[in-house]
N, CA, C, O and CB atoms as a CASP TS submission, in Angstrom:
PFRMAT TS
TARGET T0000
AUTHOR 0000-0000-0000
METHOD Language model
MODEL 1
PARENT N/A
ATOM      1  N   MET     1     109.535 100.411  99.369  1.00  0.00           N
ATOM      2  CA  MET     1     109.603 102.366  99.347  1.00  0.00           C
ATOM      3  C   MET     1     108.255 102.776 100.203  1.00  0.00           C
ATOM      4  O   MET     1     107.280 102.026 100.249  1.00  0.00           O
ATOM      5  CB  MET     1     109.389 103.272  97.320  1.00  0.00           C
ATOM      6  N   ARG     2     108.302 103.867 100.779  1.00  0.00           N
ATOM      7  CA  ARG     2     106.928 104.199 102.093  1.00  0.00           C
ATOM      8  C   ARG     2     106.816 105.670 101.241  1.00  0.00           C
ATOM      9  O   ARG     2     107.655 106.516 100.933  1.00  0.00           O
ATOM     10  CB  ARG     2     107.499 104.361 104.456  1.00  0.00           C
ATOM     11  N   VAL     3     105.330 105.539 101.016  1.00  0.00           N
ATOM     12  CA  VAL     3     104.632 107.036 100.595  1.00  0.00           C
ATOM     13  C   VAL     3     103.662 107.255 101.984  1.00  0.00           C
ATOM     14  O   VAL     3     103.212 106.487 102.835  1.00  0.00           O
ATOM     15  CB  VAL     3     103.494 106.965  98.848  1.00  0.00           C
ATOM     16  N   LYS     4     103.597 108.554 101.774  1.00  0.00           N
ATOM     17  CA  LYS     4     102.073 108.999 103.006  1.00  0.00           C
ATOM     18  C   LYS     4     101.273 109.499 102.419  1.00  0.00           C
ATOM     19  O   LYS     4     101.212 110.572 101.818  1.00  0.00           O
ATOM     20  CB  LYS     4     102.152 110.077 104.259  1.00  0.00           C
ATOM     21  N   VAL     5     100.146 108.153 102.698  1.00  0.00           N
ATOM     22  CA  VAL     5      98.451 109.023 102.658  1.00  0.00           C
ATOM     23  C   VAL     5      97.938 109.238 102.871  1.00  0.00           C
ATOM     24  O   VAL     5      97.510 108.780 103.930  1.00  0.00           O
ATOM     25  CB  VAL     5      97.653 109.179 102.471  1.00  0.00           C
ATOM     26  N   TYR     6      97.189 110.299 102.144  1.00  0.00           N
ATOM     27  CA  TYR     6      95.686 110.999 103.062  1.00  0.00           C
ATOM     28  C   TYR     6      94.648 110.482 102.348  1.00  0.00           C
ATOM     29  O   TYR     6      94.287 111.064 101.324  1.00  0.00           O
ATOM     30  CB  TYR     6      95.408 112.857 103.094  1.00  0.00           C
ATOM     31  N   ALA     7      93.990 109.270 102.796  1.00  0.00           N
ATOM     32  CA  ALA     7      93.164 109.183 101.850  1.00  0.00           C
ATOM     33  C   ALA     7      91.712 109.040 102.356  1.00  0.00           C
ATOM     34  O   ALA     7      91.357 108.858 103.521  1.00  0.00           O
ATOM     35  CB  ALA     7      93.584 108.167 101.044  1.00  0.00           C
ATOM     36  N   PRO     8      90.784 109.183 101.029  1.00  0.00           N
ATOM     37  CA  PRO     8      89.632 109.799 101.335  1.00  0.00           C
ATOM     38  C   PRO     8      88.747 108.681 102.293  1.00  0.00           C
ATOM     39  O   PRO     8      89.086 107.524 102.542  1.00  0.00           O
ATOM     40  CB  PRO     8      88.912 110.269  99.922  1.00  0.00           C
ATOM     41  N   PRO     9      87.715 109.271 102.674  1.00  0.00           N
ATOM     42  CA  PRO     9      87.032 108.541 104.222  1.00  0.00           C
ATOM     43  C   PRO     9      86.605 107.151 103.779  1.00  0.00           C
ATOM     44  O   PRO     9      86.521 106.302 104.666  1.00  0.00           O
ATOM     45  CB  PRO     9      85.433 109.440 104.969  1.00  0.00           C
ATOM     46  N   PHE    10      86.240 106.699 102.158  1.00  0.00           N
ATOM     47  CA  PHE    10      85.609 105.694 101.953  1.00  0.00           C
ATOM     48  C   PHE    10      86.545 104.249 101.667  1.00  0.00           C
ATOM     49  O   PHE    10      86.174 103.076 101.666  1.00  0.00           O
ATOM     50  CB  PHE    10      84.750 106.120 100.912  1.00  0.00           C
ATOM     51  N   ALA    11      87.935 104.859 101.421  1.00  0.00           N
ATOM     52  CA  ALA    11      89.179 103.939 101.174  1.00  0.00           C
ATOM     53  C   ALA    11      89.790 102.913 101.767  1.00  0.00           C
ATOM     54  O   ALA    11      90.680 103.332 102.507  1.00  0.00           O
ATOM     55  CB  ALA    11      90.022 104.490 101.130  1.00  0.00           C
ATOM     56  N   LYS    12      89.685 101.558 101.764  1.00  0.00           N
ATOM     57  CA  LYS    12      90.203 100.644 102.740  1.00  0.00           C
ATOM     58  C   LYS    12      91.258 101.078 102.947  1.00  0.00           C
ATOM     59  O   LYS    12      92.012 101.687 102.187  1.00  0.00           O
ATOM     60  CB  LYS    12      90.284  99.353 102.491  1.00  0.00           C
ATOM     61  N   ARG    13      91.393 100.749 104.141  1.00  0.00           N
ATOM     62  CA  ARG    13      93.000 101.413 105.374  1.00  0.00           C
ATOM     63  C   ARG    13      93.841 100.552 105.353  1.00  0.00           C
ATOM     64  O   ARG    13      95.065 100.689 105.371  1.00  0.00           O
ATOM     65  CB  ARG    13      92.848 101.632 107.218  1.00  0.00           C
ATOM     66  N   GLU    14      93.029  99.314 105.301  1.00  0.00           N
ATOM     67  CA  GLU    14      94.015  98.042 105.766  1.00  0.00           C
ATOM     68  C   GLU    14      95.775  98.360 105.658  1.00  0.00           C
ATOM     69  O   GLU    14      96.539  98.453 106.618  1.00  0.00           O
ATOM     70  CB  GLU    14      93.629  96.609 104.601  1.00  0.00           C
ATOM     71  N   LYS    15      96.002  98.443 104.713  1.00  0.00           N
ATOM     72  CA  LYS    15      97.242  98.962 104.044  1.00  0.00           C
ATOM     73  C   LYS    15      98.390  99.712 104.384  1.00  0.00           C
ATOM     74  O   LYS    15      99.609  99.536 104.374  1.00  0.00           O
ATOM     75  CB  LYS    15      96.930  99.544 103.287  1.00  0.00           C
ATOM     76  N   ILE    16      97.274 100.974 104.812  1.00  0.00           N
ATOM     77  CA  ILE    16      97.776 102.202 105.742  1.00  0.00           C
ATOM     78  C   ILE    16      98.486 101.744 107.127  1.00  0.00           C
ATOM     79  O   ILE    16      97.732 100.990 107.742  1.00  0.00           O
ATOM     80  CB  ILE    16      96.439 103.167 106.164  1.00  0.00           C
ATOM     81  N   ASP    17      99.707 101.974 107.798  1.00  0.00           N
ATOM     82  CA  ASP    17      99.893 102.252 109.258  1.00  0.00           C
ATOM     83  C   ASP    17      99.198 103.462 109.755  1.00  0.00           C
ATOM     84  O   ASP    17      98.460 104.303 109.241  1.00  0.00           O
ATOM     85  CB  ASP    17     101.324 102.399 109.575  1.00  0.00           C
ATOM     86  N   GLU    18      99.827 103.202 111.258  1.00  0.00           N
ATOM     87  CA  GLU    18      98.794 104.439 112.147  1.00  0.00           C
ATOM     88  C   GLU    18      99.663 105.442 111.643  1.00  0.00           C
ATOM     89  O   GLU    18      99.220 106.510 112.067  1.00  0.00           O
ATOM     90  CB  GLU    18      98.620 104.453 114.154  1.00  0.00           C
ATOM     91  N   ASN    19     100.820 105.669 110.856  1.00  0.00           N
ATOM     92  CA  ASN    19     101.048 106.908 110.684  1.00  0.00           C
ATOM     93  C   ASN    19     101.028 107.487 109.070  1.00  0.00           C
ATOM     94  O   ASN    19     101.733 108.425 108.700  1.00  0.00           O
ATOM     95  CB  ASN    19     102.295 107.082 111.368  1.00  0.00           C
ATOM     96  N   ASN    20     100.205 106.839 108.304  1.00  0.00           N
ATOM     97  CA  ASN    20      99.643 106.936 107.345  1.00  0.00           C
ATOM     98  C   ASN    20     101.018 106.433 106.157  1.00  0.00           C
ATOM     99  O   ASN    20     101.299 107.112 105.169  1.00  0.00           O
ATOM    100  CB  ASN    20      98.927 108.420 107.356  1.00  0.00           C
ATOM    101  N   TYR    21     101.334 105.857 106.323  1.00  0.00           N
ATOM    102  CA  TYR    21     102.292 105.529 105.077  1.00  0.00           C
ATOM    103  C   TYR    21     102.207 104.391 105.089  1.00  0.00           C
ATOM    104  O   TYR    21     102.259 103.605 106.035  1.00  0.00           O
ATOM    105  CB  TYR    21     103.712 105.903 105.016  1.00  0.00           C
ATOM    106  N   LEU    22     101.954 104.094 103.150  1.00  0.00           N
ATOM    107  CA  LEU    22     101.480 102.815 102.818  1.00  0.00           C
ATOM    108  C   LEU    22     103.331 101.971 102.317  1.00  0.00           C
ATOM    109  O   LEU    22     104.413 102.532 102.491  1.00  0.00           O
ATOM    110  CB  LEU    22      99.999 103.042 101.286  1.00  0.00           C
ATOM    111  N   GLU    23     103.162 100.833 101.824  1.00  0.00           N
ATOM    112  CA  GLU    23     104.621 100.384 101.099  1.00  0.00           C
ATOM    113  C   GLU    23     103.786 100.114 100.385  1.00  0.00           C
ATOM    114  O   GLU    23     102.641  99.689 100.541  1.00  0.00           O
ATOM    115  CB  GLU    23     105.829  99.314 101.521  1.00  0.00           C
ATOM    116  N   LEU    24     104.867 100.582  98.868  1.00  0.00           N
ATOM    117  CA  LEU    24     105.058 100.222  97.503  1.00  0.00           C
ATOM    118  C   LEU    24     106.214  99.108  97.236  1.00  0.00           C
ATOM    119  O   LEU    24     107.037  98.686  98.048  1.00  0.00           O
ATOM    120  CB  LEU    24     105.373 101.510  96.755  1.00  0.00           C
ATOM    121  N   GLN    25     106.051  98.760  95.917  1.00  0.00           N
ATOM    122  CA  GLN    25     107.704  98.685  95.538  1.00  0.00           C
ATOM    123  C   GLN    25     107.921  99.441  94.576  1.00  0.00           C
ATOM    124  O   GLN    25     107.072  99.899  93.811  1.00  0.00           O
ATOM    125  CB  GLN    25     108.317  97.353  95.105  1.00  0.00           C
ATOM    126  N   GLU    26     109.304  99.654  94.551  1.00  0.00           N
ATOM    127  CA  GLU    26     110.381 100.387  93.659  1.00  0.00           C
ATOM    128  C   GLU    26     109.294 100.157  92.407  1.00  0.00           C
ATOM    129  O   GLU    26     108.897  99.085  91.952  1.00  0.00           O
ATOM    130  CB  GLU    26     112.235  99.577  93.508  1.00  0.00           C
ATOM    131  N   GLY    27     108.776 102.170  91.809  1.00  0.00           N
ATOM    132  CA  GLY    27     108.470 102.019  90.953  1.00  0.00           C
ATOM    133  C   GLY    27     106.967 101.662  90.235  1.00  0.00           C
ATOM    134  O   GLY    27     106.590 101.210  89.154  1.00  0.00           O
ATOM    135  N   ALA    28     106.266 102.199  91.647  1.00  0.00           N
ATOM    136  CA  ALA    28     105.084 101.173  91.829  1.00  0.00           C
ATOM    137  C   ALA    28     104.568 103.270  91.139  1.00  0.00           C
ATOM    138  O   ALA    28     105.275 104.277  91.139  1.00  0.00           O
ATOM    139  CB  ALA    28     104.501  99.987  94.059  1.00  0.00           C
ATOM    140  N   THR    29     102.996 103.056  90.645  1.00  0.00           N
ATOM    141  CA  THR    29     102.267 104.080  90.231  1.00  0.00           C
ATOM    142  C   THR    29     101.391 104.709  91.043  1.00  0.00           C
ATOM    143  O   THR    29     101.303 104.272  92.190  1.00  0.00           O
ATOM    144  CB  THR    29     101.691 103.765  89.302  1.00  0.00           C
ATOM    145  N   LEU    30     100.442 106.014  90.597  1.00  0.00           N
ATOM    146  CA  LEU    30      99.375 106.150  91.501  1.00  0.00           C
ATOM    147  C   LEU    30      97.934 105.261  91.373  1.00  0.00           C
ATOM    148  O   LEU    30      97.023 105.132  92.190  1.00  0.00           O
ATOM    149  CB  LEU    30      99.089 107.548  91.417  1.00  0.00           C
ATOM    150  N   LYS    31      98.080 104.773  90.188  1.00  0.00           N
ATOM    151  CA  LYS    31      97.259 103.654  89.839  1.00  0.00           C
ATOM    152  C   LYS    31      97.006 102.543  90.765  1.00  0.00           C
ATOM    153  O   LYS    31      95.976 101.959  91.101  1.00  0.00           O
ATOM    154  CB  LYS    31      97.759 103.125  88.774  1.00  0.00           C
ATOM    155  N   GLU    32      98.372 102.407  91.112  1.00  0.00           N
ATOM    156  CA  GLU    32      98.444 101.149  92.185  1.00  0.00           C
ATOM    157  C   GLU    32      97.961 101.413  93.452  1.00  0.00           C
ATOM    158  O   GLU    32      97.428 100.540  94.137  1.00  0.00           O
ATOM    159  CB  GLU    32      99.839 100.647  92.452  1.00  0.00           C
ATOM    160  N   VAL    33      98.085 102.366  93.753  1.00  0.00           N
ATOM    161  CA  VAL    33      97.804 103.048  95.227  1.00  0.00           C
ATOM    162  C   VAL    33      96.301 103.072  94.971  1.00  0.00           C
ATOM    163  O   VAL    33      95.712 102.879  96.034  1.00  0.00           O
ATOM    164  CB  VAL    33      98.579 104.757  95.610  1.00  0.00           C
ATOM    165  N   PHE    34      95.335 103.264  93.780  1.00  0.00           N
ATOM    166  CA  PHE    34      93.990 103.257  94.161  1.00  0.00           C
ATOM    167  C   PHE    34      93.609 102.124  93.839  1.00  0.00           C
ATOM    168  O   PHE    34      92.378 102.136  93.865  1.00  0.00           O
ATOM    169  CB  PHE    34      93.180 104.202  93.664  1.00  0.00           C
ATOM    170  N   ASN    35      94.040 101.011  93.509  1.00  0.00           N
ATOM    171  CA  ASN    35      93.967  99.760  93.285  1.00  0.00           C
ATOM    172  C   ASN    35      94.122  98.642  94.976  1.00  0.00           C
ATOM    173  O   ASN    35      93.411  97.715  95.364  1.00  0.00           O
ATOM    174  CB  ASN    35      95.220  99.601  92.083  1.00  0.00           C
ATOM    175  N   LEU    36      95.049  99.124  95.447  1.00  0.00           N
ATOM    176  CA  LEU    36      95.068  99.103  96.659  1.00  0.00           C
ATOM    177  C   LEU    36      94.474  99.118  97.940  1.00  0.00           C
ATOM    178  O   LEU    36      94.250  98.412  98.924  1.00  0.00           O
ATOM    179  CB  LEU    36      95.426  99.515  96.663  1.00  0.00           C
ATOM    180  N   LEU    37      94.297 100.450  97.390  1.00  0.00           N
ATOM    181  CA  LEU    37      92.947 101.360  98.291  1.00  0.00           C
ATOM    182  C   LEU    37      91.416 101.008  98.213  1.00  0.00           C
ATOM    183  O   LEU    37      90.435 101.290  98.902  1.00  0.00           O
ATOM    184  CB  LEU    37      92.865 102.934  97.754  1.00  0.00           C
ATOM    185  N   GLU    38      91.637 100.265  97.071  1.00  0.00           N
ATOM    186  CA  GLU    38      90.427  99.860  96.720  1.00  0.00           C
ATOM    187  C   GLU    38      88.957 101.061  96.139  1.00  0.00           C
ATOM    188  O   GLU    38      87.749 100.836  96.208  1.00  0.00           O
ATOM    189  CB  GLU    38      90.152  99.088  98.028  1.00  0.00           C
ATOM    190  N   ILE    39      89.768 102.473  95.525  1.00  0.00           N
ATOM    191  CA  ILE    39      89.241 103.392  95.073  1.00  0.00           C
ATOM    192  C   ILE    39      89.014 103.264  93.660  1.00  0.00           C
ATOM    193  O   ILE    39      89.917 102.983  92.872  1.00  0.00           O
ATOM    194  CB  ILE    39      89.854 104.357  95.420  1.00  0.00           C
ATOM    195  N   PRO    40      87.376 103.544  93.209  1.00  0.00           N
ATOM    196  CA  PRO    40      86.868 102.853  92.752  1.00  0.00           C
ATOM    197  C   PRO    40      87.431 104.430  91.196  1.00  0.00           C
ATOM    198  O   PRO    40      87.091 105.609  91.287  1.00  0.00           O
ATOM    199  CB  PRO    40      85.229 102.219  93.572  1.00  0.00           C
ATOM    200  N   LEU    41      88.081 103.971  90.309  1.00  0.00           N
ATOM    201  CA  LEU    41      88.233 104.568  89.439  1.00  0.00           C
ATOM    202  C   LEU    41      87.025 105.960  89.031  1.00  0.00           C
ATOM    203  O   LEU    41      87.417 107.121  89.153  1.00  0.00           O
ATOM    204  CB  LEU    41      88.409 103.506  88.621  1.00  0.00           C
ATOM    205  N   PRO    42      86.022 105.753  88.701  1.00  0.00           N
ATOM    206  CA  PRO    42      84.817 106.568  88.699  1.00  0.00           C
ATOM    207  C   PRO    42      84.529 107.683  89.666  1.00  0.00           C
ATOM    208  O   PRO    42      84.222 108.842  89.385  1.00  0.00           O
ATOM    209  CB  PRO    42      83.829 105.749  88.822  1.00  0.00           C
ATOM    210  N   ILE    43      84.690 107.100  90.930  1.00  0.00           N
ATOM    211  CA  ILE    43      84.859 107.904  91.876  1.00  0.00           C
ATOM    212  C   ILE    43      86.069 108.178  91.670  1.00  0.00           C
ATOM    213  O   ILE    43      86.345 108.888  90.704  1.00  0.00           O
ATOM    214  CB  ILE    43      84.547 107.526  93.064  1.00  0.00           C
ATOM    215  N   GLY    44      86.867 107.795  92.336  1.00  0.00           N
ATOM    216  CA  GLY    44      88.509 108.693  92.076  1.00  0.00           C
ATOM    217  C   GLY    44      88.526 109.942  91.309  1.00  0.00           C
ATOM    218  O   GLY    44      89.184 110.914  91.681  1.00  0.00           O
ATOM    219  N   ALA    45      87.624 109.928  89.963  1.00  0.00           N
ATOM    220  CA  ALA    45      88.077 111.056  89.382  1.00  0.00           C
ATOM    221  C   ALA    45      87.331 112.303  89.844  1.00  0.00           C
ATOM    222  O   ALA    45      87.812 113.431  89.738  1.00  0.00           O
ATOM    223  CB  ALA    45      88.012 110.891  87.983  1.00  0.00           C
ATOM    224  N   VAL    46      85.878 111.985  90.471  1.00  0.00           N
ATOM    225  CA  VAL    46      85.634 113.481  91.009  1.00  0.00           C
ATOM    226  C   VAL    46      86.685 114.039  92.433  1.00  0.00           C
ATOM    227  O   VAL    46      86.754 115.211  92.802  1.00  0.00           O
ATOM    228  CB  VAL    46      83.861 113.498  91.540  1.00  0.00           C
ATOM    229  N   PHE    47      87.097 113.395  92.781  1.00  0.00           N
ATOM    230  CA  PHE    47      88.824 113.640  93.983  1.00  0.00           C
ATOM    231  C   PHE    47      89.623 114.048  93.451  1.00  0.00           C
ATOM    232  O   PHE    47      90.107 113.386  92.533  1.00  0.00           O
ATOM    233  CB  PHE    47      89.734 112.464  94.657  1.00  0.00           C
ATOM    234  N   LEU    48      90.097 115.218  93.743  1.00  0.00           N
ATOM    235  CA  LEU    48      91.311 115.620  93.057  1.00  0.00           C
ATOM    236  C   LEU    48      92.647 115.368  93.794  1.00  0.00           C
ATOM    237  O   LEU    48      92.868 115.853  94.903  1.00  0.00           O
ATOM    238  CB  LEU    48      91.206 117.040  92.762  1.00  0.00           C
ATOM    239  N   CYS    49      93.765 114.377  92.950  1.00  0.00           N
ATOM    240  CA  CYS    49      94.378 113.651  93.903  1.00  0.00           C
ATOM    241  C   CYS    49      95.507 114.138  93.387  1.00  0.00           C
ATOM    242  O   CYS    49      95.533 114.367  92.178  1.00  0.00           O
ATOM    243  CB  CYS    49      94.169 112.165  94.071  1.00  0.00           C
ATOM    244  N   ARG    50      96.723 114.408  94.242  1.00  0.00           N
ATOM    245  CA  ARG    50      97.872 115.170  94.699  1.00  0.00           C
ATOM    246  C   ARG    50      98.970 114.784  95.228  1.00  0.00           C
ATOM    247  O   ARG    50      98.931 114.563  96.438  1.00  0.00           O
ATOM    248  CB  ARG    50      97.594 115.873  95.418  1.00  0.00           C
ATOM    249  N   VAL    51     100.275 114.585  94.499  1.00  0.00           N
ATOM    250  CA  VAL    51     101.359 113.920  94.873  1.00  0.00           C
ATOM    251  C   VAL    51     102.406 115.102  95.042  1.00  0.00           C
ATOM    252  O   VAL    51     103.051 115.635  94.139  1.00  0.00           O
ATOM    253  CB  VAL    51     101.731 112.782  93.841  1.00  0.00           C
ATOM    254  N   ASN    52     102.432 115.409  96.474  1.00  0.00           N
ATOM    255  CA  ASN    52     103.408 115.945  96.931  1.00  0.00           C
ATOM    256  C   ASN    52     102.862 117.839  96.504  1.00  0.00           C
ATOM    257  O   ASN    52     103.583 118.764  96.129  1.00  0.00           O
ATOM    258  CB  ASN    52     104.896 115.128  96.175  1.00  0.00           C
ATOM    259  N   TYR    53     101.472 117.823  96.741  1.00  0.00           N
ATOM    260  CA  TYR    53     100.721 119.108  96.687  1.00  0.00           C
ATOM    261  C   TYR    53     100.819 119.615  94.967  1.00  0.00           C
ATOM    262  O   TYR    53     100.527 120.740  94.564  1.00  0.00           O
ATOM    263  CB  TYR    53     101.514 120.320  97.881  1.00  0.00           C
ATOM    264  N   GLU    54     101.212 118.688  94.284  1.00  0.00           N
ATOM    265  CA  GLU    54     101.205 119.109  92.452  1.00  0.00           C
ATOM    266  C   GLU    54      99.930 118.175  92.069  1.00  0.00           C
ATOM    267  O   GLU    54      99.476 117.202  92.670  1.00  0.00           O
ATOM    268  CB  GLU    54     102.981 118.494  91.302  1.00  0.00           C
ATOM    269  N   LYS    55      99.624 118.625  91.201  1.00  0.00           N
ATOM    270  CA  LYS    55      98.361 117.680  90.269  1.00  0.00           C
ATOM    271  C   LYS    55      99.247 116.551  89.685  1.00  0.00           C
ATOM    272  O   LYS    55     100.384 116.677  89.232  1.00  0.00           O
ATOM    273  CB  LYS    55      97.456 118.664  88.737  1.00  0.00           C
ATOM    274  N   ALA    56      98.483 115.391  89.788  1.00  0.00           N
ATOM    275  CA  ALA    56      98.988 114.042  89.699  1.00  0.00           C
ATOM    276  C   ALA    56      98.377 113.446  89.070  1.00  0.00           C
ATOM    277  O   ALA    56      97.210 113.764  89.297  1.00  0.00           O
ATOM    278  CB  ALA    56      99.142 113.381  90.643  1.00  0.00           C
ATOM    279  N   HIS    57      98.468 112.176  87.832  1.00  0.00           N
ATOM    280  CA  HIS    57      97.908 111.390  86.684  1.00  0.00           C
ATOM    281  C   HIS    57      98.016 109.767  87.576  1.00  0.00           C
ATOM    282  O   HIS    57      98.607 109.442  88.606  1.00  0.00           O
ATOM    283  CB  HIS    57      99.026 111.602  84.969  1.00  0.00           C
ATOM    284  N   LEU    58      97.283 109.131  86.767  1.00  0.00           N
ATOM    285  CA  LEU    58      97.368 107.715  87.299  1.00  0.00           C
ATOM    286  C   LEU    58      98.662 107.275  87.121  1.00  0.00           C
ATOM    287  O   LEU    58      99.436 106.820  87.964  1.00  0.00           O
ATOM    288  CB  LEU    58      96.434 106.737  86.652  1.00  0.00           C
ATOM    289  N   GLY    59      98.885 107.526  85.470  1.00  0.00           N
ATOM    290  CA  GLY    59     100.288 106.605  85.553  1.00  0.00           C
ATOM    291  C   GLY    59     101.630 107.360  85.888  1.00  0.00           C
ATOM    292  O   GLY    59     102.716 107.140  85.353  1.00  0.00           O
ATOM    293  N   MET    60     101.295 108.515  87.107  1.00  0.00           N
ATOM    294  CA  MET    60     102.427 108.901  87.395  1.00  0.00           C
ATOM    295  C   MET    60     103.188 107.895  88.379  1.00  0.00           C
ATOM    296  O   MET    60     102.529 106.939  88.788  1.00  0.00           O
ATOM    297  CB  MET    60     102.269 110.186  87.861  1.00  0.00           C
ATOM    298  N   THR    61     104.356 108.008  88.745  1.00  0.00           N
ATOM    299  CA  THR    61     105.357 106.770  89.110  1.00  0.00           C
ATOM    300  C   THR    61     105.924 107.388  90.422  1.00  0.00           C
ATOM    301  O   THR    61     106.967 108.038  90.352  1.00  0.00           O
ATOM    302  CB  THR    61     106.698 106.377  87.838  1.00  0.00           C
ATOM    303  N   LEU    62     105.457 107.262  91.304  1.00  0.00           N
ATOM    304  CA  LEU    62     105.622 107.237  92.914  1.00  0.00           C
ATOM    305  C   LEU    62     107.154 106.981  93.291  1.00  0.00           C
ATOM    306  O   LEU    62     107.896 106.083  92.892  1.00  0.00           O
ATOM    307  CB  LEU    62     104.652 105.959  93.627  1.00  0.00           C
ATOM    308  N   GLN    63     107.440 108.139  94.267  1.00  0.00           N
ATOM    309  CA  GLN    63     109.399 108.137  94.881  1.00  0.00           C
ATOM    310  C   GLN    63     109.264 107.657  96.421  1.00  0.00           C
ATOM    311  O   GLN    63     108.229 107.133  96.832  1.00  0.00           O
ATOM    312  CB  GLN    63     110.414 110.201  94.946  1.00  0.00           C
ATOM    313  N   GLU    64     110.072 107.816  97.003  1.00  0.00           N
ATOM    314  CA  GLU    64     110.385 107.260  98.458  1.00  0.00           C
ATOM    315  C   GLU    64     109.796 108.515  99.093  1.00  0.00           C
ATOM    316  O   GLU    64     110.330 109.565  98.737  1.00  0.00           O
ATOM    317  CB  GLU    64     112.152 106.882  98.903  1.00  0.00           C
ATOM    318  N   GLY    65     108.800 108.601  99.963  1.00  0.00           N
ATOM    319  CA  GLY    65     108.318 109.646 100.809  1.00  0.00           C
ATOM    320  C   GLY    65     107.737 110.430  99.993  1.00  0.00           C
ATOM    321  O   GLY    65     107.943 111.616 100.254  1.00  0.00           O
ATOM    322  N   ASP    66     106.833 110.159  98.752  1.00  0.00           N
ATOM    323  CA  ASP    66     105.803 111.617  98.505  1.00  0.00           C
ATOM    324  C   ASP    66     104.632 111.247  99.585  1.00  0.00           C
ATOM    325  O   ASP    66     104.444 110.447 100.502  1.00  0.00           O
ATOM    326  CB  ASP    66     104.986 111.829  96.564  1.00  0.00           C
ATOM    327  N   VAL    67     103.855 112.485  98.813  1.00  0.00           N
ATOM    328  CA  VAL    67     103.112 112.595 100.179  1.00  0.00           C
ATOM    329  C   VAL    67     102.195 112.845  98.891  1.00  0.00           C
ATOM    330  O   VAL    67     102.493 113.528  97.911  1.00  0.00           O
ATOM    331  CB  VAL    67     103.466 113.810 101.700  1.00  0.00           C
ATOM    332  N   ILE    68     100.574 111.873  99.201  1.00  0.00           N
ATOM    333  CA  ILE    68      99.871 111.442  98.578  1.00  0.00           C
ATOM    334  C   ILE    68      98.472 112.201  99.375  1.00  0.00           C
ATOM    335  O   ILE    68      98.307 112.185 100.595  1.00  0.00           O
ATOM    336  CB  ILE    68     100.153 109.954  98.457  1.00  0.00           C
ATOM    337  N   SER    69      97.771 112.688  98.630  1.00  0.00           N
ATOM    338  CA  SER    69      96.568 113.400  99.235  1.00  0.00           C
ATOM    339  C   SER    69      95.428 113.886  98.197  1.00  0.00           C
ATOM    340  O   SER    69      95.733 114.114  97.027  1.00  0.00           O
ATOM    341  CB  SER    69      97.103 114.672 100.007  1.00  0.00           C
ATOM    342  N   PHE    70      93.621 114.090  98.834  1.00  0.00           N
ATOM    343  CA  PHE    70      92.787 113.190  98.075  1.00  0.00           C
ATOM    344  C   PHE    70      92.087 114.545  98.595  1.00  0.00           C
ATOM    345  O   PHE    70      92.062 114.752  99.808  1.00  0.00           O
ATOM    346  CB  PHE    70      92.365 111.384  98.388  1.00  0.00           C
ATOM    347  N   TYR    71      91.289 115.846  97.338  1.00  0.00           N
ATOM    348  CA  TYR    71      90.853 116.717  97.853  1.00  0.00           C
ATOM    349  C   TYR    71      88.947 116.410  97.202  1.00  0.00           C
ATOM    350  O   TYR    71      88.675 115.937  96.098  1.00  0.00           O
ATOM    351  CB  TYR    71      91.875 118.116  97.453  1.00  0.00           C
ATOM    352  N   PHE    72      88.114 116.765  98.068  1.00  0.00           N
ATOM    353  CA  PHE    72      86.966 117.233  97.390  1.00  0.00           C
ATOM    354  C   PHE    72      86.494 117.963  97.013  1.00  0.00           C
ATOM    355  O   PHE    72      85.791 118.591  97.805  1.00  0.00           O
ATOM    356  CB  PHE    72      86.383 117.170  97.569  1.00  0.00           C
ATOM    357  N   PRO    73      86.512 118.338  95.839  1.00  0.00           N
ATOM    358  CA  PRO    73      86.478 119.746  95.322  1.00  0.00           C
ATOM    359  C   PRO    73      84.602 120.546  95.662  1.00  0.00           C
ATOM    360  O   PRO    73      83.522 120.184  95.198  1.00  0.00           O
ATOM    361  CB  PRO    73      86.953 119.542  93.320  1.00  0.00           C
ATOM    362  N   LEU    74      84.858 121.441  96.422  1.00  0.00           N
ATOM    363  CA  LEU    74      83.153 122.053  97.124  1.00  0.00           C
ATOM    364  C   LEU    74      82.859 123.530  96.370  1.00  0.00           C
ATOM    365  O   LEU    74      83.466 124.578  96.146  1.00  0.00           O
ATOM    366  CB  LEU    74      83.217 122.472  99.293  1.00  0.00           C
ATOM    367  N   ALA    75      81.664 122.993  96.147  1.00  0.00           N
ATOM    368  CA  ALA    75      80.857 124.324  95.829  1.00  0.00           C
ATOM    369  C   ALA    75      79.999 125.291  96.924  1.00  0.00           C
ATOM    370  O   ALA    75      79.220 125.042  97.844  1.00  0.00           O
ATOM    371  CB  ALA    75      79.834 123.884  94.844  1.00  0.00           C
ATOM    372  N   GLY    76      80.386 126.147  96.515  1.00  0.00           N
ATOM    373  CA  GLY    76      79.607 126.705  97.504  1.00  0.00           C
ATOM    374  C   GLY    76      79.085 128.587  97.045  1.00  0.00           C
ATOM    375  O   GLY    76      79.430 129.228  96.053  1.00  0.00           O
ATOM    376  N   GLY    77      78.124 129.047  98.267  1.00  0.00           N
ATOM    377  CA  GLY    77      78.033 130.405  97.951  1.00  0.00           C
ATOM    378  C   GLY    77      77.898 131.569  98.966  1.00  0.00           C
ATOM    379  O   GLY    77      77.825 132.731  98.566  1.00  0.00           O
TER
END
């Protein structure tokens, strides 16, 4: 199955194609995406990770066509 990934800048992008798609096995979880992209979990916790623009957790099972995005919370004034 394929999911679209908008990865953070430090992620390993070798497994993501030119259209931002990542090939996964059926039943893959969000944690597997973190592992494939070599995103360390402590750093990953700082980012807000969303699946289909909704809150997600590492054990979430992904589906064909899901969109995974990462946001860095910013503070300012």
